[in-house]
Structure formats: structure tokens, C-alpha cells
N, C-alpha and C positions, 0 to 999 in steps of 0.2 A: 504494500500500500504506500502511496506517495505521502511523504511527511506532511505536506500541506493538507492532504485529505484527513490524516490522523488528527491534525489540529482542529479541523473543521468539525469533526465528529463530537467535539466538546460543546458545540453550538447547537442548542435545541432547535433553532429554526432550520439549520441544515439537516438535522435528523428528521424533522417533519417533512422537509423537501424530499429527502431520500425515501421516506415512507410513501409519499404521494406517487413517486416514480415507481416504487415497488408495486403499488396497487395497480398502476396503469400497465405495467409489464405483465401482471398476472392475467390480464385480458387475452393476451396472445395464446396462453396455454389452452384456453377454451375455444379458440377460433377454429371453426371447421369449414368455413366457406370464405371466398375472397372478400365478400361484403363485410364479414366479421373483421378481416384484417384492416380494411379501411377505417372501420369504427375504432378498432384498437389503436391504430396510428393517430387518429384524431384525439383520443383520450391521452395518448402519450405526449402529443404536442401541447395539450392543455396543461398537463402536469409539469412538463419542462419549463413552461412559461409562467408557472405559478410563483416563482421566485427568481427574478433576474439579477439578484444581488451576487450570486455565486457563479464564477466562470469555470469552476471545477465541478463537473457533473458527477454525481454518485451513480453507481451501477453502469459505468461506461462500457464494460465488456459485454454485459447482457444486452444493453441497448444496441450496440453495434451488431451483435449477433442477430437480434430480431430484425433490424433494418436490412441486414444482408439477406436474410431469408425472404424478406418481402420483395427483394429484387430478383428473385429466381425467374429465369426466362419463361417458365411455364405459366407464371401468373399474368393476369391481364394488365393492360396499360394503366388502368385506374389505380391499381395498387402501387405500381412503379412510381407514378407521379406523386401519390400521397406520401410514399416513403422518401422521395427526394425533397418534399416539403419538410419532412422531419429532419433530414440532414441539414437543410438550410436553417431551420430553427436552432439546431444544435450549434452550427458554425457561427451564427450571430451571437449566441450566448457565450461560447468558450473563447472566441477570439483567436488570433494567430498563434499565440504562445501555446495554448493547450491543443490546438489543432496540429501544430508541428510535433508536439510530444506524442500525441495519440493518433498520428496519421495512419499507422499500421492498422488500427482498429477500424477506421472508417473507409480506408481505401480497399479493404478486402471485398466489400460489397459493391463499391462504385466502379472500380477499374474494369471489371469484366463486362460492364453493362453496355457500353456504346456499340459494340459489335452486334448485339442482339436486340437492341432497344427499338421500339416502334418510333415512327417519324415524330409523333407528338411528344415523346419522352426525350429525344436527343437534344433539343434546344434547352430544356430544363437542366439536363446534365451538364451541357457545355457552359451554361450560366454559372453553375457551381464551381466548375474548374476555373473559369475566368475571374470570378469574384472572390473566391476563397483559397484556391490552390496556388495560383500565380503569385499572390502577395507573399507566400511563404518563401519564395526565392531559394536561397541556398539550403534551406531546411528540407527542400524536396529531394536533395541528393540521395539519401538512403533508399528512396523508393522511385528514383528517376526511371530506371529501366522498366519497372512494372507500370509506371504512369504512361510511358511511351507505348508499351504493348497495349494498354487500354485505349490510348488516343488514336493510334495509327489506323484502326479499322474505320475511322471516320473519313479517311482519305479515299473515298470511293468515287472514281471518275463519273461525272454526270450527276452525282448526288447534290442536293441543295445545301448540304452541310460541308461540302468539300472545302470551299473557300474559308469558311469559319474555322474549321479544324486546322487547315493549313496556317492561318493567321495565328491561331493559338500555339501551334508548334513553333512558329518563328519567334513569338514573344517568349516562349519557354526557353528557347536557345539563348535569347538575350539576357534573361534574368539568371540563368544557370551558368552561362559561358559557352560559347559555340563549340570549343574543342571538347569539353566535358559532355555536352549534349550529343555530339556526333559519336563520341566513344560509346555512350549508352545506346545510341541508335544501332551501331554496328554490332554491339553485344546482343541486342534484341534480334537482329537479323540472324546472327549465328545460332541463337538458342531457340528461336520461335519461328518456324517455317510459315506460320499463318500470317505474319506481318511483313514477309519479304516483299510482296508486291507493293503495298502502300509505302513501305520504307524506301524501296528503290525508286519509286515514282517521286517521292519527296526529294531525294538527293538529286535526281536528274533535273527536276523542275527548278531547283535552286542553284544550279551551276550557271555562272555568268560566263558565257562563251567569249566575251570580249576581254576577259581578264585571264592571264596565264594560271594554270593549275597550281603552280607553286605559291601564288598569292592567295589561293583559296584552300591552302593545305589544312585549315581547321576542319574541313569537311571529312578529312581522313581520320579525325580523332587523335587521341594521345597514345594509343597502343597500336603500332604498325602491324605486329603479328596478328592481333585480334582482327584488325581490319582486313588483312590479306585473307585470313581464314574465312571471314564472313563473305568476302567477295567471291572466293572460290566456291563455297557451298551454294551461293546464289547463282553462279554460272552453271552449276550442276543441278539446279532446281528443276522440278517437273513442269513448272509453268513457263511457257515461252516468253511471256511478257516480263517476268522476273529476269530471265536470261538476257533479253533484249536491253532492258534498262541497265543491267549490270555491265554489259559489254560497252554501253555508252559511257558509263563511269570509267571503265578501264581505258577506253579510247581517249578520253579527255585527260585523265590524271596520270596515266602511265604510258606515254608514247615511247616506243622502243628505242628511239634515238637518244633519249635523255633519261630514261628510267633508272639507269645505273650511275648517273652523274649526281653526286651528292649536292652539287651547286644548283642543279636544275630540277631534280625530282621533287614531286610534291611531298613525299615522305621518304626517309632513308630506306633503301631496298638493297638486299643482298641479291646476288645472282640467282640463288636458290628460290627467292621469293618470286622473281620474274618467271622462272621456270614453272613454279607451282601455278601461277596465274595463266601461263600459256597452256599448261596441261589441262586445266579446267576449261579454258576457252576453246581449245581444239576439239574437245568432246561435244561442243554444241553443233559441230558438223553432222553428228549422228541424227539430229532432228530434221535435217534436210529442209530447213526453213530459210528462205531467201533473205529475210530481214536479219537473221542471225549471221548468215554467211557473209552478207555485205559488210557488217560491222567488224567481223573477224578479219576479213581480207583487208579492210581499211587499216586496221591496226598493224597487220603484218607487212603491208606494202607502203606504209608511211603517208597515208592520206587521212583527211577528216571524213566525217559522215557524208559530206557533199562531194567527195572525190578530189578535193584540192590538196596539193602537196603540202606536207607539214614541215619539210626541210627545204626552203626555197633555194639554198645554194646548190643542192643536188639537182634541182630541176632546171637550172639555167641552160639554155640552148639544147635541151633534150626533150624528147616526146614523153608523154605521161607513161607510156609503156616502158621506155628506157629508164625513166626515173624509178618506177616501181621495181624494176629488176635490180637496179643499183642499190636501192634501199634494202630490199630483201637480202641481198648478198652481204651487205655491210652490217646490218643491224639485227636481222630476224633469223637468218638461216640456222646459225649455230644454236641459238636459244630454242628454236622450234624442234631441232633434232633432239636436244636434251629433254625437252618436254615430252616428246613421243616415246623416248626411252623410259622416262619416268612412268608414263601411262602403261607401257608394257610390263614394267617391273611390278606396278600395282596390280595389274590383272593376274600376273603369274603368282604373286603373293596371295591374292584372294583365292585363286585356284588351288594352291598348295594347302591353304587353311581348310578349304572345303573338302579336299581329299583326306586330310588328317581327321576331319570331323566324321566323315563316312567310315574311315577305318576304325575309329574309336567306337562307333555305333555297332560295327560288325563284331 
């Protein structure tokens, strides 16, 4: 128990406040229909507002548990909206200090909601994030990755909430710090396949093509190894759109003529990192998708997505075909051969492991 709460227990008014909340919480135990839940939430809101003197709520764990249960995807929209009203009542009472301390309690119910919420619920949830979560600033750091995994499903192309979610993510990156934000984003990509599409879309849509990748290196985060792993798994993802977006990221940030130059590269890369990237990228050929092939060939042959030469000095007085041949021989060929050897080693290793497994079963 928090020392401040122990001190408050000596106050009879706080004990009465706690008893009123206990009584309201007992209503949930007898709720058998969704209409009962709405009634119980209304009584809880009334109890919470019965004494606005105390910013430290009693029974916080049980309250957060009941609210989280009321946000179950199987429940109707009316219950979700009423539960979000309860969250807002709580956040107004407790302020940023106690919200920051107890964020893990309230986020467990809120963060999974956006991806499954009805259209009428989403703006209410985004209001909570904008009004109460963003002001926490650096206090969001412990739950940043979970927050991103909760927000990214809102980046659904064509959705009326795309722009609002995008703006919220941009504001979050500013209050947290861009490098830290993108580190958490790549960690989310690596660990949560479900957010790879919106995450890759966010990165691609915020690349400034008029500015060199080195000047936007904050988009690669603070951990180069983690970022490389996340990019590799994205290029091997089963979704073609994820692969396409990720190849665009690779094409912009890791041009082969400068990726191993510490003075020019967006992030410090070892030769093995580039080989890993190429190994993952080369396997997109198996999809037989022209949009993927075009991006891969642009990377290997030293052109941008529109087919323009990325090394002007090589293209002087030469045809585009001669330029592509020269670029490939100078910058790409050896790395590509190494990446293909790596793929073969991986396949043989997987085959050996499978044979050992079958032998063990026999």
C-alpha cells in the first residue's frame, strides 16, 4: 500500500469515500446483462465523484479490473462508451501524478481497444489519449511500446481516424523524443506482427524525400541491431504491403553506395548487417510481385523508386543501362553473392535441424 494511502486511511471521510466505492463495485458482481453493466458504471461514476477532495483513489486495482472487463470486445458499444466515461472521471480526479504512477492499471484495458472498437467509440478513446496521456510526456516511457501497439491499429488507410491517429503519433514522438519513439516503434515491429503494416506505413509517410537519410537518422532509433532485425523480419512478412513499405525504407536509408561509409550512412552498419538486409530483401523475389521486384532492383542497381541515378558521377556520359551495370559491379555484386550464400546456409541449417528432429522422433 502506498504510504500516502496509509495516511489517508486515518481520515474518516476517506474511509467513507472508500466504502461508497466498495458499495458501487459490488454492483458488478450481480451484473448478468450488458444493461446491468451500464447501470453499475453509472453508480461507480457517482461514487467516484462523491468526494473530489482526494486525488488518490481507494480500490484502484479492483476499479481498473472492472473497467477493463467492461471493454471486452464482445460487449456492445454502449458499455464501451460508458466505461470510457468512467476512465475520464477517474483521470480528472487523480491528475497526472497518480495517472503516471498507476498507468499500468488503466492502460491494460485501454490499449487493446482501438483495434477492435466501433466507429463511435474510437473518437472517445482518442480524446482520452490526447487529453490525459500526452501530458504525461516522459512518464509514458515505461509503457511506450504497449501504447504504440495500441495506437498503430488506428492507422488504417481510408479510415476517418487515420489523420487523427497519425497526428497523435507525431505529437507523441515530440513529447517523448523522436529517437526514443522510433526505437519503441521498431521494437513493436519486431515483436508484434499485427502492427507491421501500420508501422511501416507511418515510417514511409514521414520520410522527407528532399532531405538526405543521414539527416533523418532519428527514424532508425537508438539501437541499430534492433532496427536491422525489425526491418529484416518485415521484408520476410507474409503481407506484400509490409514488404513493399519496408523495401522503400531500405531504398531510402541504406543505399548500397554509402551504407558502409560511417560518414554517410544513416546508422552505423557492419558489412554483416548489409548482408542480412540483402538476404531478407532477395527473398521477396519469391513473391513474384512486380512492385517488390522494382524496389529491389532499384536498390541493387543504384536508382531511386522513379528510376533516377542515385550516384550522379557514375552516370555522366553513360546510358542508364551502363550506369546500372557499373553500379552493380562496384557496389552490389559482392554483397549480393554473400547474401545468397547466407540464405543457402540458413536453408541447409533448417534442413539439418528438421532431419535431426525426425531422427529423434524415430
